[in-house]
C-alpha distance (Angstrom), angle and dihedral (degrees) to the residues before:
residue distance angle dihedral
M1 . . .
N2 3.76 . .
Q3 3.78 138.6 .
S4 3.79 93.0 -88.1
T5 3.82 93.3 67.0
P6 3.81 128.7 78.6
E7 3.80 88.8 -137.6
Y8 3.80 91.1 64.3
W9 3.79 93.0 53.0
L10 3.80 95.2 41.6
S11 3.79 93.4 50.0
T12 3.79 90.9 52.9
A13 3.83 91.4 44.0
D14 3.81 89.2 52.5
Y15 3.80 89.4 50.5
D16 3.80 91.5 49.8
I17 3.82 95.7 50.8
V18 3.81 90.0 50.6
S19 3.81 88.7 48.9
A20 3.82 89.5 50.8
K21 3.81 88.6 56.5
V22 3.81 90.6 51.2
M23 3.80 90.7 50.1
Q24 3.82 89.3 48.9
Q25 3.80 90.6 54.7
G26 3.79 89.7 51.2
G27 3.79 94.3 47.3
R28 3.81 93.3 -115.4
Y29 3.79 94.3 141.4
L30 3.80 98.0 165.7
Y31 3.77 88.6 60.9
V32 3.80 92.6 45.3
G33 3.80 87.6 60.6
F34 3.78 92.9 44.2
L35 3.80 93.0 49.3
C36 3.80 92.4 46.5
H37 3.80 87.7 53.8
L38 3.80 90.3 50.2
T39 3.80 90.7 49.1
A40 3.79 92.0 54.1
E41 3.81 92.3 42.5
K42 3.78 94.2 51.1
S43 3.80 93.3 44.1
L44 3.81 89.7 54.9
K45 3.80 89.8 47.4
A46 3.82 88.1 54.0
V47 3.79 88.9 61.4
I48 3.80 91.4 48.1
A49 3.82 89.8 50.3
K50 3.81 94.5 52.2
D51 3.81 90.1 96.0
G52 3.82 93.6 45.6
T53 3.80 95.8 -93.5
I54 3.79 117.4 142.2
P55 3.83 104.5 -133.0
L56 3.77 119.9 -122.2
K57 3.79 118.0 -100.5
I58 3.79 94.4 -107.6
H59 3.79 131.5 125.4
T60 3.81 105.3 -157.8
L61 3.79 103.3 117.8
T62 3.80 97.2 -160.7
L63 3.81 90.5 51.7
L64 3.80 90.7 48.4
A65 3.82 89.7 49.9
E66 3.80 88.7 52.8
M67 3.80 92.1 47.7
A68 3.81 89.0 49.2
G69 3.81 89.8 54.3
L70 3.80 91.5 -117.6
K71 3.80 101.7 109.4
D72 3.81 93.9 102.4
T73 3.82 93.0 39.0
L74 3.80 96.8 56.7
S75 3.79 116.9 104.7
A76 3.79 120.2 -126.7
E77 3.81 88.9 -104.6
Q78 3.80 92.0 52.1
K79 3.80 91.0 50.6
I80 3.80 89.6 51.0
L81 3.81 90.0 49.7
L82 3.81 93.1 51.5
N83 3.80 90.6 48.9
E84 3.82 91.0 49.1
L85 3.79 92.3 48.6
H86 3.79 95.8 47.4
P87 3.82 98.7 81.8
L88 3.81 92.7 42.5
H89 3.81 93.6 77.8
I90 3.79 90.8 60.3
E91 3.81 98.0 77.4
A92 3.77 94.8 66.3
R93 3.77 91.7 49.7
Y94 3.83 100.0 35.2
P95 3.83 111.8 28.1
V96 3.81 91.2 -175.0
Y97 3.82 87.3 81.2
K98 3.81 92.8 52.0
E99 3.80 97.7 104.5
Q100 3.79 93.8 43.8
I101 3.80 93.0 51.9
A102 3.81 94.1 39.2
A103 3.80 89.4 58.9
L104 3.81 89.1 63.5
L105 3.78 96.1 50.9
N106 3.79 126.7 78.0
K107 3.79 137.5 149.1
K108 3.82 96.4 -87.3
Y109 3.80 95.9 43.3
C110 3.80 92.6 47.0
A111 3.81 92.5 48.3
D112 3.80 88.4 54.2
L113 3.80 91.0 45.0
I114 3.80 90.9 54.7
V115 3.81 92.2 50.3
R116 3.80 92.2 49.2
T117 3.81 93.7 44.3
E118 3.79 92.0 48.8
A119 3.82 89.7 50.5
F120 3.81 88.6 51.1
L121 3.80 90.4 51.2
Q122 3.81 90.9 50.7
W123 3.81 90.4 48.7
I124 3.80 90.6 51.7
K125 3.81 89.9 51.6
Q126 3.81 88.8 54.4
Q127 3.81 89.5 52.8
L128 3.78 90.0 58.4
């Protein structure tokens, strides 16, 4: 598998959502958010790769949804999810925001985030 196949992106998205669940069990909520973001990002990149295109190395979920041709297909709830996930990738890249983002994340919120992200991943798989 390579980056120009949906299978590549979906397999890594599946890995990331499972990893988010492990982080949830361990109370590592910052990483739950980060891994949920990665799951959504990689699932959108799977759609972009369905025609053999290697997706750009970007992290903006709404832009990826547009590039995947899904912007007008997303439900209101899915748009809310993508907007909620967007800032959660920042911590791994810019630790200065760690405390600010950590204040938003707790056990209940992260459990809900995992459920919603996993539903998004399943929806993406149906689009392929």
